[in-house]
Biopython code that builds the backbone (N, CA, C, O; Angstrom):
import numpy as np
from Bio.PDB.StructureBuilder import StructureBuilder

atoms = [
    (1, "MET", "N", (-46.561, -24.170, 50.178)),
    (1, "MET", "CA", (-45.245, -24.621, 49.823)),
    (1, "MET", "C", (-45.205, -25.212, 48.411)),
    (1, "MET", "O", (-44.188, -25.102, 47.725)),
    (2, "SER", "N", (-46.301, -25.836, 47.973)),
    (2, "SER", "CA", (-46.294, -26.458, 46.653)),
    (2, "SER", "C", (-46.237, -25.389, 45.554)),
    (2, "SER", "O", (-45.660, -25.629, 44.494)),
    (3, "ASN", "N", (-46.836, -24.204, 45.800)),
    (3, "ASN", "CA", (-46.748, -23.119, 44.821)),
    (3, "ASN", "C", (-45.304, -22.662, 44.643)),
    (3, "ASN", "O", (-44.870, -22.376, 43.527)),
    (4, "LEU", "N", (-44.571, -22.594, 45.738)),
    (4, "LEU", "CA", (-43.169, -22.191, 45.679)),
    (4, "LEU", "C", (-42.341, -23.226, 44.921)),
    (4, "LEU", "O", (-41.465, -22.874, 44.131)),
    (5, "GLU", "N", (-42.623, -24.491, 45.164)),
    (5, "GLU", "CA", (-41.894, -25.562, 44.469)),
    (5, "GLU", "C", (-42.229, -25.552, 42.978)),
    (5, "GLU", "O", (-41.351, -25.775, 42.144)),
    (6, "ASN", "N", (-43.500, -25.294, 42.636)),
    (6, "ASN", "CA", (-43.886, -25.223, 41.221)),
    (6, "ASN", "C", (-43.199, -24.042, 40.524)),
    (6, "ASN", "O", (-42.730, -24.163, 39.393)),
    (7, "ALA", "N", (-43.149, -22.909, 41.212)),
    (7, "ALA", "CA", (-42.494, -21.729, 40.643)),
    (7, "ALA", "C", (-41.006, -22.001, 40.431)),
    (7, "ALA", "O", (-40.439, -21.621, 39.407)),
    (8, "LEU", "N", (-40.381, -22.660, 41.405)),
    (8, "LEU", "CA", (-38.970, -23.005, 41.297)),
    (8, "LEU", "C", (-38.733, -23.971, 40.142)),
    (8, "LEU", "O", (-37.747, -23.852, 39.415)),
    (9, "LYS", "N", (-39.632, -24.916, 39.978)),
    (9, "LYS", "CA", (-39.521, -25.898, 38.895)),
    (9, "LYS", "C", (-39.645, -25.200, 37.534)),
    (9, "LYS", "O", (-38.892, -25.502, 36.608)),
    (10, "GLU", "N", (-40.589, -24.277, 37.420)),
    (10, "GLU", "CA", (-40.778, -23.537, 36.173)),
    (10, "GLU", "C", (-39.548, -22.682, 35.850)),
    (10, "GLU", "O", (-39.122, -22.606, 34.697)),
    (11, "LEU", "N", (-38.988, -22.045, 36.871)),
    (11, "LEU", "CA", (-37.801, -21.225, 36.654)),
    (11, "LEU", "C", (-36.621, -22.069, 36.177)),
    (11, "LEU", "O", (-35.864, -21.642, 35.305)),
    (12, "ARG", "N", (-36.461, -23.262, 36.746)),
    (12, "ARG", "CA", (-35.371, -24.147, 36.316)),
    (12, "ARG", "C", (-35.572, -24.592, 34.873)),
    (12, "ARG", "O", (-34.609, -24.691, 34.114)),
    (13, "GLU", "N", (-36.818, -24.861, 34.491)),
    (13, "GLU", "CA", (-37.100, -25.256, 33.103)),
    (13, "GLU", "C", (-36.788, -24.108, 32.145)),
    (13, "GLU", "O", (-36.202, -24.315, 31.082)),
    (14, "LYS", "N", (-37.187, -22.895, 32.536)),
    (14, "LYS", "CA", (-36.905, -21.726, 31.700)),
    (14, "LYS", "C", (-35.398, -21.525, 31.537)),
    (14, "LYS", "O", (-34.909, -21.200, 30.455)),
    (15, "ARG", "N", (-34.668, -21.730, 32.659)),
    (15, "ARG", "CA", (-33.216, -21.575, 32.614)),
    (15, "ARG", "C", (-32.590, -22.601, 31.682)),
    (15, "ARG", "O", (-31.695, -22.256, 30.911)),
    (16, "SER", "N", (-33.035, -23.854, 31.732)),
    (16, "SER", "CA", (-32.468, -24.882, 30.858)),
    (16, "SER", "C", (-32.796, -24.595, 29.399)),
    (16, "SER", "O", (-31.961, -24.823, 28.523)),
    (17, "LYS", "N", (-34.014, -24.094, 29.121)),
    (17, "LYS", "CA", (-34.369, -23.727, 27.749)),
    (17, "LYS", "C", (-33.511, -22.564, 27.262)),
    (17, "LYS", "O", (-33.089, -22.537, 26.106)),
    (18, "ALA", "N", (-33.258, -21.606, 28.148)),
    (18, "ALA", "CA", (-32.427, -20.456, 27.788)),
    (18, "ALA", "C", (-30.996, -20.897, 27.486)),
    (18, "ALA", "O", (-30.373, -20.390, 26.553)),
    (19, "GLN", "N", (-30.471, -21.847, 28.279)),
    (19, "GLN", "CA", (-29.125, -22.344, 28.040)),
    (19, "GLN", "C", (-29.045, -23.048, 26.683)),
    (19, "GLN", "O", (-28.069, -22.889, 25.950)),
    (20, "ILE", "N", (-30.075, -23.822, 26.358)),
    (20, "ILE", "CA", (-30.092, -24.505, 25.063)),
    (20, "ILE", "C", (-30.124, -23.472, 23.932)),
    (20, "ILE", "O", (-29.440, -23.631, 22.921)),
    (21, "GLU", "N", (-30.914, -22.423, 24.106)),
    (21, "GLU", "CA", (-31.011, -21.361, 23.100)),
    (21, "GLU", "C", (-29.675, -20.653, 22.940)),
    (21, "GLU", "O", (-29.277, -20.342, 21.817)),
    (22, "ILE", "N", (-28.980, -20.395, 24.029)),
    (22, "ILE", "CA", (-27.675, -19.746, 23.970)),
    (22, "ILE", "C", (-26.667, -20.615, 23.226)),
    (22, "ILE", "O", (-25.872, -20.108, 22.433)),
    (23, "GLU", "N", (-26.698, -21.913, 23.477)),
    (23, "GLU", "CA", (-25.790, -22.833, 22.782)),
    (23, "GLU", "C", (-26.067, -22.821, 21.283)),
    (23, "GLU", "O", (-25.137, -22.841, 20.476)),
    (24, "LYS", "N", (-27.348, -22.789, 20.910)),
    (24, "LYS", "CA", (-27.696, -22.738, 19.490)),
    (24, "LYS", "C", (-27.177, -21.445, 18.860)),
    (24, "LYS", "O", (-26.624, -21.462, 17.760)),
    (25, "LEU", "N", (-27.358, -20.328, 19.562)),
    (25, "LEU", "CA", (-26.879, -19.047, 19.045)),
    (25, "LEU", "C", (-25.358, -19.036, 18.903)),
    (25, "LEU", "O", (-24.829, -18.501, 17.928)),
    (26, "ASP", "N", (-24.652, -19.629, 19.879)),
    (26, "ASP", "CA", (-23.193, -19.709, 19.790)),
    (26, "ASP", "C", (-22.757, -20.498, 18.561)),
    (26, "ASP", "O", (-21.799, -20.122, 17.886)),
    (27, "LYS", "N", (-23.463, -21.599, 18.267)),
    (27, "LYS", "CA", (-23.123, -22.403, 17.090)),
    (27, "LYS", "C", (-23.363, -21.611, 15.814)),
    (27, "LYS", "O", (-22.559, -21.675, 14.884)),
    (28, "ILE", "N", (-24.456, -20.868, 15.760)),
    (28, "ILE", "CA", (-24.765, -20.062, 14.578)),
    (28, "ILE", "C", (-23.709, -18.971, 14.389)),
    (28, "ILE", "O", (-23.244, -18.729, 13.275)),
    (29, "ILE", "N", (-23.341, -18.324, 15.484)),
    (29, "ILE", "CA", (-22.337, -17.258, 15.416)),
    (29, "ILE", "C", (-20.999, -17.806, 14.938)),
    (29, "ILE", "O", (-20.349, -17.198, 14.088)),
    (30, "SER", "N", (-20.585, -18.948, 15.475)),
    (30, "SER", "CA", (-19.299, -19.513, 15.054)),
    (30, "SER", "C", (-19.346, -19.937, 13.590)),
    (30, "SER", "O", (-18.343, -19.835, 12.884)),
    (31, "GLY", "N", (-20.509, -20.415, 13.127)),
    (31, "GLY", "CA", (-20.644, -20.770, 11.721)),
    (31, "GLY", "C", (-20.505, -19.559, 10.822)),
    (31, "GLY", "O", (-19.845, -19.623, 9.785)),
    (32, "ILE", "N", (-21.123, -18.458, 11.211)),
    (32, "ILE", "CA", (-21.028, -17.234, 10.415)),
    (32, "ILE", "C", (-19.603, -16.689, 10.433)),
    (32, "ILE", "O", (-19.105, -16.221, 9.409)),
    (33, "GLU", "N", (-18.951, -16.746, 11.585)),
    (33, "GLU", "CA", (-17.566, -16.273, 11.667)),
    (33, "GLU", "C", (-16.645, -17.109, 10.800)),
    (33, "GLU", "O", (-15.701, -16.575, 10.219)),
    (34, "SER", "N", (-16.894, -18.405, 10.696)),
    (34, "SER", "CA", (-16.039, -19.239, 9.862)),
    (34, "SER", "C", (-16.233, -18.910, 8.389)),
    (34, "SER", "O", (-15.299, -19.059, 7.601)),
    (35, "LEU", "N", (-17.431, -18.463, 7.998)),
    (35, "LEU", "CA", (-17.662, -18.035, 6.618)),
    (35, "LEU", "C", (-16.897, -16.759, 6.320)),
    (35, "LEU", "O", (-16.448, -16.539, 5.195)),
    (36, "ASP", "N", (-16.752, -15.926, 7.333)),
    (36, "ASP", "CA", (-16.053, -14.657, 7.212)),
    (36, "ASP", "C", (-14.574, -14.883, 6.903)),
    (36, "ASP", "O", (-13.939, -14.032, 6.279)),
    (37, "GLY", "N", (-14.027, -15.998, 7.323)),
    (37, "GLY", "CA", (-12.619, -16.280, 7.125)),
    (37, "GLY", "C", (-11.775, -15.789, 8.276)),
    (37, "GLY", "O", (-10.572, -16.048, 8.321)),
    (38, "LEU", "N", (-12.390, -15.083, 9.207)),
    (38, "LEU", "CA", (-11.641, -14.548, 10.336)),
    (38, "LEU", "C", (-11.830, -15.421, 11.568)),
    (38, "LEU", "O", (-10.935, -15.509, 12.409)),
    (39, "GLY", "N", (-12.969, -16.056, 11.679)),
    (39, "GLY", "CA", (-13.276, -17.008, 12.730)),
    (39, "GLY", "C", (-12.762, -16.652, 14.101)),
    (39, "GLY", "O", (-13.393, -15.886, 14.829)),
    (40, "ALA", "N", (-11.629, -17.199, 14.457)),
    (40, "ALA", "CA", (-11.100, -17.055, 15.806)),
    (40, "ALA", "C", (-10.551, -15.658, 16.085)),
    (40, "ALA", "O", (-10.305, -15.314, 17.241)),
    (41, "LEU", "N", (-10.359, -14.861, 15.056)),
    (41, "LEU", "CA", (-9.812, -13.529, 15.279)),
    (41, "LEU", "C", (-10.784, -12.616, 16.007)),
    (41, "LEU", "O", (-10.372, -11.624, 16.608)),
    (42, "HIS", "N", (-12.080, -12.943, 15.959)),
    (42, "HIS", "CA", (-13.074, -12.091, 16.588)),
    (42, "HIS", "C", (-13.163, -12.313, 18.096)),
    (42, "HIS", "O", (-13.785, -11.509, 18.792)),
    (43, "LYS", "N", (-12.573, -13.355, 18.608)),
    (43, "LYS", "CA", (-12.672, -13.633, 20.034)),
    (43, "LYS", "C", (-11.855, -12.616, 20.818)),
    (43, "LYS", "O", (-10.689, -12.363, 20.514)),
    (44, "ALA", "N", (-12.482, -12.046, 21.819)),
    (44, "ALA", "CA", (-11.824, -11.007, 22.607)),
    (44, "ALA", "C", (-10.857, -11.601, 23.620)),
    (44, "ALA", "O", (-10.039, -10.875, 24.186)),
    (45, "THR", "N", (-10.933, -12.906, 23.860)),
    (45, "THR", "CA", (-10.080, -13.510, 24.880)),
    (45, "THR", "C", (-8.632, -13.613, 24.422)),
    (45, "THR", "O", (-7.726, -13.645, 25.254)),
    (46, "GLU", "N", (-8.400, -13.665, 23.115)),
    (46, "GLU", "CA", (-7.036, -13.792, 22.622)),
    (46, "GLU", "C", (-6.385, -12.412, 22.543)),
    (46, "GLU", "O", (-6.976, -11.490, 21.981)),
    (47, "PRO", "N", (-5.195, -12.253, 23.088)),
    (47, "PRO", "CA", (-4.548, -10.940, 23.019)),
    (47, "PRO", "C", (-4.081, -10.658, 21.597)),
    (47, "PRO", "O", (-3.658, -11.568, 20.884)),
    (48, "SER", "N", (-4.159, -9.400, 21.188)),
    (48, "SER", "CA", (-3.704, -9.058, 19.847)),
    (48, "SER", "C", (-2.197, -8.861, 19.870)),
    (48, "SER", "O", (-1.631, -8.426, 20.873)),
    (49, "ARG", "N", (-1.554, -9.185, 18.760)),
    (49, "ARG", "CA", (-0.108, -9.083, 18.673)),
    (49, "ARG", "C", (0.245, -7.657, 18.282)),
    (49, "ARG", "O", (-0.244, -7.145, 17.275)),
    (50, "VAL", "N", (1.068, -7.033, 19.055)),
    (50, "VAL", "CA", (1.457, -5.649, 18.811)),
    (50, "VAL", "C", (2.884, -5.635, 18.278)),
    (50, "VAL", "O", (3.798, -6.188, 18.890)),
    (51, "ILE", "N", (3.055, -4.993, 17.129)),
    (51, "ILE", "CA", (4.381, -4.879, 16.525)),
    (51, "ILE", "C", (4.712, -3.400, 16.448)),
    (51, "ILE", "O", (3.898, -2.597, 15.991)),
    (52, "SER", "N", (5.899, -3.043, 16.890)),
    (52, "SER", "CA", (6.288, -1.635, 16.901)),
    (52, "SER", "C", (6.474, -1.123, 15.473)),
    (52, "SER", "O", (6.643, -1.897, 14.532)),
    (53, "ALA", "N", (6.439, 0.182, 15.344)),
    (53, "ALA", "CA", (6.601, 0.807, 14.027)),
    (53, "ALA", "C", (7.975, 0.490, 13.445)),
    (53, "ALA", "O", (8.112, 0.262, 12.243)),
    (54, "ALA", "N", (8.985, 0.477, 14.303)),
    (54, "ALA", "CA", (10.339, 0.178, 13.835)),
    (54, "ALA", "C", (10.422, -1.251, 13.299)),
    (54, "ALA", "O", (11.058, -1.498, 12.274)),
    (55, "SER", "N", (9.783, -2.184, 13.993)),
    (55, "SER", "CA", (9.794, -3.573, 13.539)),
    (55, "SER", "C", (9.033, -3.722, 12.231)),
    (55, "SER", "O", (9.465, -4.450, 11.337)),
    (56, "ARG", "N", (7.897, -3.031, 12.115)),
    (56, "ARG", "CA", (7.134, -3.089, 10.861)),
    (56, "ARG", "C", (7.963, -2.538, 9.706)),
    (56, "ARG", "O", (7.932, -3.078, 8.600)),
    (57, "ARG", "N", (8.712, -1.451, 9.969)),
    (57, "ARG", "CA", (9.561, -0.855, 8.947)),
    (57, "ARG", "C", (10.645, -1.837, 8.508)),
    (57, "ARG", "O", (10.916, -1.981, 7.316)),
    (58, "LYS", "N", (11.266, -2.515, 9.485)),
    (58, "LYS", "CA", (12.298, -3.503, 9.162)),
    (58, "LYS", "C", (11.720, -4.641, 8.335)),
    (58, "LYS", "O", (12.336, -5.104, 7.375)),
    (59, "MET", "N", (10.519, -5.088, 8.724)),
    (59, "MET", "CA", (9.874, -6.173, 7.980)),
    (59, "MET", "C", (9.573, -5.744, 6.551)),
    (59, "MET", "O", (9.763, -6.519, 5.614)),
    (60, "ALA", "N", (9.103, -4.507, 6.382)),
    (60, "ALA", "CA", (8.778, -4.000, 5.049)),
    (60, "ALA", "C", (10.028, -3.905, 4.182)),
    (60, "ALA", "O", (10.007, -4.288, 3.013)),
    (61, "LEU", "N", (11.115, -3.394, 4.755)),
    (61, "LEU", "CA", (12.357, -3.286, 4.000)),
    (61, "LEU", "C", (12.893, -4.661, 3.605)),
    (61, "LEU", "O", (13.391, -4.848, 2.495)),
    (62, "ALA", "N", (12.785, -5.614, 4.520)),
    (62, "ALA", "CA", (13.242, -6.969, 4.207)),
    (62, "ALA", "C", (12.406, -7.574, 3.091)),
    (62, "ALA", "O", (12.947, -8.228, 2.199)),
    (63, "GLN", "N", (11.105, -7.366, 3.128)),
    (63, "GLN", "CA", (10.232, -7.914, 2.080)),
    (63, "GLN", "C", (10.522, -7.252, 0.732)),
    (63, "GLN", "O", (10.523, -7.920, -0.302)),
    (64, "LYS", "N", (10.767, -5.947, 0.746)),
    (64, "LYS", "CA", (11.109, -5.257, -0.500)),
    (64, "LYS", "C", (12.416, -5.796, -1.075)),
    (64, "LYS", "O", (12.543, -5.959, -2.288)),
    (65, "ALA", "N", (13.379, -6.070, -0.211)),
    (65, "ALA", "CA", (14.649, -6.622, -0.674)),
    (65, "ALA", "C", (14.449, -8.012, -1.272)),
    (65, "ALA", "O", (15.058, -8.347, -2.288)),
    (66, "ARG", "N", (13.591, -8.823, -0.640)),
    (66, "ARG", "CA", (13.320, -10.172, -1.183)),
    (66, "ARG", "C", (12.686, -10.075, -2.565)),
    (66, "ARG", "O", (13.079, -10.790, -3.487)),
    (67, "TRP", "N", (11.697, -9.182, -2.704)),
    (67, "TRP", "CA", (11.036, -9.040, -4.005)),
    (67, "TRP", "C", (11.997, -8.487, -5.049)),
    (67, "TRP", "O", (11.933, -8.887, -6.212)),
    (68, "ALA", "N", (12.877, -7.587, -4.664)),
    (68, "ALA", "CA", (13.846, -7.040, -5.607)),
    (68, "ALA", "C", (14.767, -8.137, -6.124)),
    (68, "ALA", "O", (15.086, -8.170, -7.312)),
    (69, "SER", "N", (15.197, -9.039, -5.235)),
    (69, "SER", "CA", (16.073, -10.124, -5.676)),
    (69, "SER", "C", (15.319, -11.095, -6.579)),
    (69, "SER", "O", (15.894, -11.631, -7.527)),
    (70, "VAL", "N", (14.043, -11.327, -6.296)),
    (70, "VAL", "CA", (13.250, -12.208, -7.154)),
    (70, "VAL", "C", (13.103, -11.593, -8.541)),
    (70, "VAL", "O", (13.263, -12.279, -9.551)),
    (71, "ARG", "N", (12.798, -10.301, -8.587)),
    (71, "ARG", "CA", (12.632, -9.631, -9.878)),
    (71, "ARG", "C", (13.950, -9.600, -10.654)),
    (71, "ARG", "O", (13.962, -9.762, -11.874)),
    (72, "LYS", "N", (15.046, -9.393, -9.947)),
    (72, "LYS", "CA", (16.346, -9.321, -10.590)),
    (72, "LYS", "C", (16.704, -10.659, -11.222)),
    (72, "LYS", "O", (17.264, -10.697, -12.318)),
    (73, "GLN", "N", (16.387, -11.749, -10.544)),
    (73, "GLN", "CA", (16.696, -13.076, -11.070)),
    (73, "GLN", "C", (15.790, -13.455, -12.231)),
    (73, "GLN", "O", (16.209, -14.216, -13.103)),
    (74, "SER", "N", (14.569, -12.952, -12.270)),
    (74, "SER", "CA", (13.621, -13.366, -13.293)),
    (74, "SER", "C", (13.759, -12.581, -14.595)),
    (74, "SER", "O", (13.185, -12.983, -15.607)),
    (75, "GLN", "N", (14.507, -11.470, -14.601)),
    (75, "GLN", "CA", (14.647, -10.667, -15.811)),
    (75, "GLN", "C", (15.656, -11.295, -16.764)),
    (75, "GLN", "O", (16.703, -11.773, -16.327)),
    (76, "PRO", "N", (15.350, -11.300, -18.084)),
    (76, "PRO", "CA", (16.335, -11.776, -19.047)),
    (76, "PRO", "C", (17.485, -10.778, -19.172)),
    (76, "PRO", "O", (17.364, -9.634, -18.735)),
    (77, "ALA", "N", (18.587, -11.201, -19.760)),
    (77, "ALA", "CA", (19.785, -10.365, -19.848)),
    (77, "ALA", "C", (19.542, -9.105, -20.665)),
    (77, "ALA", "O", (20.071, -8.047, -20.327)),
    (78, "ALA", "N", (18.752, -9.193, -21.735)),
    (78, "ALA", "CA", (18.490, -8.035, -22.585)),
    (78, "ALA", "C", (17.726, -6.962, -21.815)),
    (78, "ALA", "O", (17.992, -5.771, -21.975)),
    (79, "ALA", "N", (16.780, -7.381, -20.982)),
    (79, "ALA", "CA", (16.000, -6.416, -20.209)),
    (79, "ALA", "C", (16.870, -5.722, -19.175)),
    (79, "ALA", "O", (16.700, -4.533, -18.907)),
    (80, "VAL", "N", (17.800, -6.468, -18.596)),
    (80, "VAL", "CA", (18.702, -5.886, -17.606)),
    (80, "VAL", "C", (19.583, -4.844, -18.276)),
    (80, "VAL", "O", (19.845, -3.790, -17.698)),
    (81, "ALA", "N", (20.047, -5.130, -19.497)),
    (81, "ALA", "CA", (20.898, -4.186, -20.205)),
    (81, "ALA", "C", (20.135, -2.910, -20.537)),
    (81, "ALA", "O", (20.703, -1.819, -20.494)),
    (82, "LYS", "N", (18.836, -3.038, -20.873)),
    (82, "LYS", "CA", (18.030, -1.865, -21.198)),
    (82, "LYS", "C", (17.841, -0.964, -19.981)),
    (82, "LYS", "O", (17.895, 0.261, -20.089)),
    (83, "THR", "N", (17.619, -1.581, -18.826)),
    (83, "THR", "CA", (17.345, -0.776, -17.637)),
    (83, "THR", "C", (18.577, -0.027, -17.157)),
    (83, "THR", "O", (18.456, 1.023, -16.526)),
    (84, "THR", "N", (19.766, -0.557, -17.450)),
    (84, "THR", "CA", (20.970, 0.126, -16.987)),
    (84, "THR", "C", (21.297, 1.325, -17.858)),
    (84, "THR", "O", (21.884, 2.290, -17.369)),
    (85, "SER", "N", (20.927, 1.294, -19.161)),
    (85, "SER", "CA", (21.191, 2.439, -20.031)),
    (85, "SER", "C", (20.160, 3.535, -19.752)),
    (85, "SER", "O", (19.136, 3.300, -19.111)),
    (86, "SER", "N", (20.460, 4.736, -20.252)),
    (86, "SER", "CA", (19.538, 5.841, -19.990)),
    (86, "SER", "C", (18.257, 5.641, -20.794)),
    (86, "SER", "O", (18.301, 5.223, -21.951)),
    (87, "ALA", "N", (17.133, 5.936, -20.183)),
    (87, "ALA", "CA", (15.836, 5.780, -20.827)),
    (87, "ALA", "C", (15.609, 6.943, -21.784)),
    (87, "ALA", "O", (16.093, 8.048, -21.542)),
    (88, "PRO", "N", (14.875, 6.703, -22.871)),
    (88, "PRO", "CA", (14.591, 7.821, -23.791)),
    (88, "PRO", "C", (13.727, 8.862, -23.095)),
    (88, "PRO", "O", (12.956, 8.528, -22.195)),
    (89, "PRO", "N", (13.848, 10.105, -23.499)),
    (89, "PRO", "CA", (13.053, 11.149, -22.835)),
    (89, "PRO", "C", (11.563, 10.925, -23.088)),
    (89, "PRO", "O", (11.163, 10.399, -24.126)),
    (90, "LYS", "N", (10.766, 11.331, -22.126)),
    (90, "LYS", "CA", (9.324, 11.184, -22.228)),
    (90, "LYS", "C", (8.792, 12.166, -23.260)),
    (90, "LYS", "O", (9.189, 13.331, -23.280)),
    (91, "ARG", "N", (7.890, 11.693, -24.119)),
    (91, "ARG", "CA", (7.343, 12.563, -25.156)),
    (91, "ARG", "C", (6.250, 13.441, -24.561)),
    (91, "ARG", "O", (5.394, 12.973, -23.810)),
    (92, "ILE", "N", (6.294, 14.696, -24.904)),
    (92, "ILE", "CA", (5.307, 15.647, -24.405)),
    (92, "ILE", "C", (4.555, 16.217, -25.606)),
    (92, "ILE", "O", (5.156, 16.701, -26.565)),
    (93, "MET", "N", (3.239, 16.149, -25.529)),
    (93, "MET", "CA", (2.413, 16.662, -26.623)),
    (93, "MET", "C", (2.210, 18.165, -26.422)),
    (93, "MET", "O", (1.986, 18.635, -25.306)),
    (94, "SER", "N", (2.291, 18.895, -27.515)),
    (94, "SER", "CA", (2.104, 20.347, -27.418)),
    (94, "SER", "C", (0.636, 20.665, -27.158)),
    (94, "SER", "O", (-0.244, 19.835, -27.389)),
    (95, "ALA", "N", (0.390, 21.862, -26.681)),
    (95, "ALA", "CA", (-0.970, 22.284, -26.371)),
    (95, "ALA", "C", (-1.815, 22.356, -27.638)),
    (95, "ALA", "O", (-2.996, 22.009, -27.618)),
    (96, "SER", "N", (-1.218, 22.802, -28.734)),
    (96, "SER", "CA", (-1.981, 22.902, -29.988)),
    (96, "SER", "C", (-2.372, 21.517, -30.495)),
    (96, "SER", "O", (-3.481, 21.329, -30.994)),
    (97, "SER", "N", (-1.471, 20.552, -30.371)),
    (97, "SER", "CA", (-1.801, 19.173, -30.775)),
    (97, "SER", "C", (-2.934, 18.623, -29.924)),
    (97, "SER", "O", (-3.836, 17.953, -30.426)),
    (98, "ARG", "N", (-2.874, 18.914, -28.637)),
    (98, "ARG", "CA", (-3.920, 18.444, -27.734)),
    (98, "ARG", "C", (-5.277, 19.055, -28.109)),
    (98, "ARG", "O", (-6.300, 18.372, -28.079)),
    (99, "ARG", "N", (-5.275, 20.349, -28.460)),
    (99, "ARG", "CA", (-6.517, 21.021, -28.878)),
    (99, "ARG", "C", (-7.065, 20.418, -30.164)),
    (99, "ARG", "O", (-8.276, 20.239, -30.297)),
    (100, "LYS", "N", (-6.186, 20.102, -31.113)),
    (100, "LYS", "CA", (-6.621, 19.501, -32.379)),
    (100, "LYS", "C", (-7.272, 18.138, -32.140)),
    (100, "LYS", "O", (-8.310, 17.832, -32.726)),
    (101, "ILE", "N", (-6.663, 17.325, -31.281)),
    (101, "ILE", "CA", (-7.213, 16.001, -30.985)),
    (101, "ILE", "C", (-8.561, 16.133, -30.291)),
    (101, "ILE", "O", (-9.499, 15.400, -30.605)),
    (102, "ALA", "N", (-8.661, 17.071, -29.343)),
    (102, "ALA", "CA", (-9.924, 17.278, -28.628)),
    (102, "ALA", "C", (-11.018, 17.727, -29.586)),
    (102, "ALA", "O", (-12.156, 17.271, -29.479)),
    (103, "ALA", "N", (-10.689, 18.613, -30.520)),
    (103, "ALA", "CA", (-11.680, 19.084, -31.494)),
    (103, "ALA", "C", (-12.124, 17.946, -32.391)),
    (103, "ALA", "O", (-13.308, 17.830, -32.709)),
    (104, "ALA", "N", (-11.184, 17.105, -32.805)),
    (104, "ALA", "CA", (-11.536, 15.961, -33.658)),
    (104, "ALA", "C", (-12.459, 15.000, -32.922)),
    (104, "ALA", "O", (-13.401, 14.468, -33.509)),
    (105, "LEU", "N", (-12.190, 14.776, -31.627)),
    (105, "LEU", "CA", (-13.054, 13.883, -30.846)),
    (105, "LEU", "C", (-14.446, 14.478, -30.663)),
    (105, "LEU", "O", (-15.445, 13.763, -30.747)),
    (106, "ARG", "N", (-14.517, 15.793, -30.411)),
    (106, "ARG", "CA", (-15.831, 16.426, -30.275)),
    (106, "ARG", "C", (-16.631, 16.293, -31.565)),
    (106, "ARG", "O", (-17.828, 16.009, -31.535)),
    (107, "ALA", "N", (-15.955, 16.502, -32.709)),
    (107, "ALA", "CA", (-16.632, 16.376, -34.001)),
    (107, "ALA", "C", (-17.096, 14.942, -34.225)),
    (107, "ALA", "O", (-18.192, 14.712, -34.736)),
    (108, "ARG", "N", (-16.260, 13.976, -33.843)),
    (108, "ARG", "CA", (-16.616, 12.559, -34.014)),
    (108, "ARG", "C", (-17.856, 12.207, -33.195)),
    (108, "ARG", "O", (-18.780, 11.566, -33.696)),
    (109, "TRP", "N", (-17.867, 12.635, -31.925)),
    (109, "TRP", "CA", (-19.015, 12.315, -31.069)),
    (109, "TRP", "C", (-20.269, 13.076, -31.504)),
    (109, "TRP", "O", (-21.376, 12.554, -31.369)),
    (110, "ALA", "N", (-20.120, 14.272, -32.012)),
    (110, "ALA", "CA", (-21.267, 15.017, -32.538)),
    (110, "ALA", "C", (-21.878, 14.279, -33.719)),
    (110, "ALA", "O", (-23.099, 14.201, -33.856)),
    (111, "LYS", "N", (-21.016, 13.743, -34.565)),
    (111, "LYS", "CA", (-21.483, 12.982, -35.723)),
    (111, "LYS", "C", (-22.227, 11.720, -35.272)),
    (111, "LYS", "O", (-23.261, 11.374, -35.844)),
    (112, "ILE", "N", (-21.706, 11.030, -34.249)),
    (112, "ILE", "CA", (-22.349, 9.806, -33.732)),
    (112, "ILE", "C", (-23.696, 10.158, -33.122)),
    (112, "ILE", "O", (-24.678, 9.452, -33.351)),
    (113, "ARG", "N", (-23.761, 11.244, -32.347)),
    (113, "ARG", "CA", (-25.033, 11.654, -31.730)),
    (113, "ARG", "C", (-26.071, 12.038, -32.789)),
    (113, "ARG", "O", (-27.255, 11.730, -32.657)),
    (114, "ALA", "N", (-25.602, 12.714, -33.840)),
    (114, "ALA", "CA", (-26.504, 13.117, -34.908)),
    (114, "ALA", "C", (-27.061, 11.882, -35.630)),
    (114, "ALA", "O", (-28.229, 11.850, -36.018)),
    (115, "ALA", "N", (-26.211, 10.878, -35.802)),
    (115, "ALA", "CA", (-26.662, 9.650, -36.463)),
    (115, "ALA", "C", (-27.675, 8.919, -35.602)),
    (115, "ALA", "O", (-28.629, 8.351, -36.133)),
    (116, "LYS", "N", (-27.495, 8.916, -34.287)),
    (116, "LYS", "CA", (-28.452, 8.288, -33.379)),
    (116, "LYS", "C", (-29.771, 9.034, -33.386)),
    (116, "LYS", "O", (-30.843, 8.429, -33.345)),
    (117, "LYS", "N", (-29.681, 10.372, -33.438)),
    (117, "LYS", "CA", (-30.903, 11.192, -33.419)),
    (117, "LYS", "C", (-31.717, 10.983, -34.703)),
    (117, "LYS", "O", (-32.948, 10.965, -34.671)),
    (118, "ALA", "N", (-31.020, 10.826, -35.819)),
    (118, "ALA", "CA", (-31.670, 10.632, -37.106)),
    (118, "ALA", "C", (-32.322, 9.249, -37.195)),
    (118, "ALA", "O", (-33.326, 9.073, -37.886)),
    (119, "ALA", "N", (-31.769, 8.311, -36.519)),
    (119, "ALA", "CA", (-32.284, 6.927, -36.607)),
    (119, "ALA", "C", (-33.548, 6.707, -35.815)),
    (119, "ALA", "O", (-34.083, 5.598, -35.801)),
]
sb = StructureBuilder()
sb.init_structure("model")
sb.init_model(0)
sb.init_chain("A")
sb.init_seg("    ")
for serial, (resi, resn, name, xyz) in enumerate(atoms, 1):
    if name == "N":
        sb.init_residue(resn, " ", resi, " ")
    sb.init_atom(name, np.array(xyz, "f"), 0.0, 1.0, " ", f" {name:<3s}", serial, name[0])
structure = sb.get_structure()
């Protein structure tokens, strides 16, 4: 009977040591989660909040409207007048101009490489 009692005593000691180890691991895990900035979000016990696509769309439109009003209020009068008038046409570079610039850049880099090679 004493062997059985000794075995039971050893098992209880092992269990208490295991519980202490688990508590230490829990503290370490919570410390790491707090560094992450998400902390409590990782807990599976808390239900996640589900928002429908329609609600998300409404929220997005409302936020865009808020930002538009903020931008509208922060613009000076001259800038507002410019935006209402027609914008100048976008400049388009011709293909020949683009080729000339590319050739000039190739020549420039060839000259730089040659100077490095000579040095």
